[in-house]
C-alpha angles and dihedrals in degrees: 000000000000118000093002112145096223137033131251089235092055093046089051092052091050091051092044093239117155105255088225093057106095099168093103100035094111093054091044092051091048089052092051093049092046093049092048093050092045089056089050091054094044094050098037091231140070129233108213124095122240112244089218136033113262132190126247125179123211135194102221092212107114091359098085122088116196126205141142091292096056134262123329120204109210110224138181114271114294114197099184135026091209106119093005112161127173123198138173130204145116126296106298092011154218090212126215118200116243125218133174097059129128127215117238145248095038114251091003095144092043088055093049096255129113131255108256105174142034115219125206115185092203093046133250116291107219139137106267088196089085105262096088117106140177119218116200120191109196148129099268125206132049128318089238135348107272116242089238090058091048090052093045090051092051093050094046094044089049089051092048094048090051091048089085085069093051109063116192089009100292131113128193138197133178089240102047104021122220117344124188112225117237120243095236127031105235090208093054090047094050090050095049102034096087089059099051116117117230110274095029101081 
């Protein structure tokens, strides 16, 4: 389905379900979507790329990091610089286009990671009294879904799909007896932890 981080075909292969068997597709798709959105909530970000550029407005207060290179405005993940427009102005405009900024981290998009900051060597000119804003028009998200996120989605979706066979959080087998399922899958967490934004751990 739209914005899921793994495909139905891949999940079926992982669960060893015949690709021609469509009887459980609804449940499988629900598990994929639930796993994908759970990863969004756990990391504080999402990993698909917008089809079109959209506008987001920021209050620079507490979003600017100052260092020897200048001032960096921290922004939501930007997965493409195509159509990127940066403007400043008071609340509600009018807006003035900004030039002379750099995207950070260096080579982020080339490395498959998003732009997360806009650096201006001369600093950001804005009204510190509380009415100044920066408006960014961009394609938000990630350039591509990271492999770790795909794998975490498959593990979590498999877990959610099998949950119907483990009422009250326990699963049993003739060989191992009854086993209580853990609240958080350690493999999923290890895969997504490097992507968690500060404050969402």
